[in-house]
Each structure stands twice: as C-alpha cells, then as structure tokens.
LUMVEXTOR-198609 format. One record per residue (C-alpha): x, y, z. Coordinates in steps of 0.5 Angstrom, whole numbers, plus 500, padded with zeros to 3 digits. Example, Ala and Ser with C-alpha at 12.3 -4.5 7.8 and 13.67 -1.06 7.14 Angstrom:
BEGIN
525491516
527498514
REM end
This chain:
BEGIN
586446427
584443435
586450439
581455433
575450434
576450442
578458442
571458436
567458442
569463447
569468441
563467438
560468447
564474448
562478441
553476443
555479451
558485447
553486444
548485449
552489455
551496450
542494453
544493460
549499460
543504457
539500462
543501467
544509466
535509466
535506473
541509477
537515473
531514478
536512484
540519484
533523483
532528488
527526493
520529493
520531501
526532505
528529511
530534516
537534519
535532527
529529525
525526531
524517531
518513532
518506534
510505535
505511534
499511537
495512531
493520534
492524526
490529526
490535520
490542522
488547514
491542508
492545501
497541496
497542490
501537485
503544480
505549485
498553483
492547482
489546488
488539488
486540496
483546499
483547507
482541510
481540517
479534521
482529528
482521528
482518534
485513535
484506533
479510529
476506522
475512516
471512511
472516505
468517500
468521493
468522485
473520482
478526482
475528488
482528492
482521495
488518493
492525495
489525501
493518503
499520499
500526504
498521511
504517509
509522506
509520499
508529499
508535504
503540504
502547500
500550506
497547513
500541518
499534519
499531524
501524527
500523534
501531535
507531532
508534524
510529520
515532518
519532524
519524524
525520521
522518514
523511514
520510521
514515520
512511513
513504518
507505521
503504515
500498512
497499504
493495501
491498494
485496488
491492484
495490489
502490487
505482487
511480485
513474479
516470486
512464491
506466496
510465502
516470499
510475496
507475504
514477506
514482503
510485508
516483513
522479511
524476518
517472518
517466520
513460517
509460522
507468522
506467516
501462515
498466522
496471517
495468511
489463516
488471518
487475511
481468509
488466504
490459508
484455504
486457497
495456498
494450501
490446496
495449490
499444488
506446492
503451498
505456500
511455494
507456489
508461484
504467482
506470475
508477473
505481476
499475480
497473474
496465476
492467481
485470482
481478483
480476490
486470491
491477489
487482495
487475500
495475499
496483499
492483506
495477508
502481508
499487512
497483517
504479517
506488517
502489524
502496522
498502528
496504521
492501516
490505509
485500504
484504498
479501494
480494496
473491493
471495488
473490482
470483486
464480486
458480491
460472494
469474494
467482496
463478503
470474504
474480503
470485508
470480514
476480513
478487513
474487519
480482522
485486520
483493522
480492529
484495534
488500529
486506524
484505518
482509513
478506507
477511500
471506498
465506493
460502496
455503502
458494504
465498506
462503510
457499516
463498518
466505520
466509525
467516520
465519514
469524511
466526504
470529499
468535493
473537489
479538493
474539499
472536505
463538505
461533510
465529516
460525520
461519525
458513522
451511524
451504523
456504527
453508533
445504532
450497534
REM end
C-alpha cells in the first residue's frame, strides 16, 4: 500500500504530460515548418564580405511587385551620399515601407539595381548586409524581459556601461533609473508596462548601441504627443548624426532634420529635393 501511494503522483504527472506533449508537438511542427520555409531572397555562392559600409546608396530604375504582376514601385532612381538624412513622404500605400524593405533586402527588386557603396546588394553576404542597418519602427518590438536586456538586443555582447551610455544618448536613462529596479525592471509583454514614448526611447537606445552606419526610421513619432515628440526628435538628431538615415514620416517637424526629401505617389517618385530648411542653416 505504501508503494502504491508513492506511485500515484508520478502516474498522475505522466498522464498530464502525455496530454500536454501533444499540443507541444503540434507547436513544434509549426515552428519547424516556418524555419524550413525557403527564404524570399537567396545568397549567391561567392557573395562578398562587408565589414563596414560608408552608407552610399543608389537606386537605379528599381521596380517591384509582390505577386510578380501588380507593381508596387515603378522605376525609382536616386542617389544618397554617405551621411545624408533622407525624409520619405507620401500617402498610405505609396510604397514607402516597401522601399525600405528593399534596402534591407527582405525582398529583391523585380527590375533594376540597388547599390550600397557601388555594389549591388545581391552581391553581398546577407548577414553582413543586414549588419549595416539599425531599424526603429513605429511600434517598437520589445520582449518580456528587463529594460537592459531589451536595449542589449541591439548588440548582445555590450557591457553594462555601453548599455547605460546608449540609454543616456536616447534620453531614456532618467526614466529608467526612476523605476524601482532600474535597468533590471521588467517591461512586460511587448513593453506594455511602458508608455509609448518610453518604448520608443528604448528602441532608439537599441539603435545607438548597434552603431550601424545606416539608420532606418519608420514613423518613429507618429503616435506620440507633442511634448514627447520633441524629446524623441532631439534624440533622433543625435542618432542620425554621421549616419545615412532614411526617415518615413508624415510630420513636417521631423523633416526639418533631413537633407533630402523623397515624395512617393502610387509607387512613383514624384519629387526628390534637398530640404530648404537644412540649406538655410
């Protein structure tokens, strides 16, 4: 009877685990199916290494269609010198985000070429190419981890001092140290324990830490109030300094920091002009 009583709990655990194991196997099957899915872009056999780009970009008669027939972008041609800040404007659906997806080679152009430092993006090693970019999105992707760990996602090998320096540059240090656990504070799922401005500053700190030569900013101030926007714009000004930057925005206040403006309409480049405000400075 004693042996039977001791055996009861392990048997109960086995019965529970056998049921949960089936759901775990189904999830694993879906995960492996995703990992086995062929990439939308392929790396050439003898792709070139790229350590550090200067940031010179050029589009040469670039067209793109997701389904191979209905074009999203039509014959785009422009050049961007290293260190130039490019503001990209246009109505929703004009092709702004698609243009940036081509820059990072999430897709390849249907026609034409995109050059980085005079070399077609398709000639570079994919991992090396994407190491040249830091991306800040409208809705930052934060993980259910600490503030410090979320910033360090930009460069996992960074020291604590480098993480703090990046946070200070992004204007995030003050609100971080005011929290109970500082850089060890948990942000919650998708950063739900932080405000929109705080999440955006964490994303900027991550981009600072990454220290990539090319910066992509997709509507970083669209959902912020005017006071928070001013803080973010100040941090963006520091972040873009010395880097080639592409900024998608609908706000005129953000465009004042740009040297060049690209205006898209229905996938066509209808205007490519230097910023008058920058020239007057």
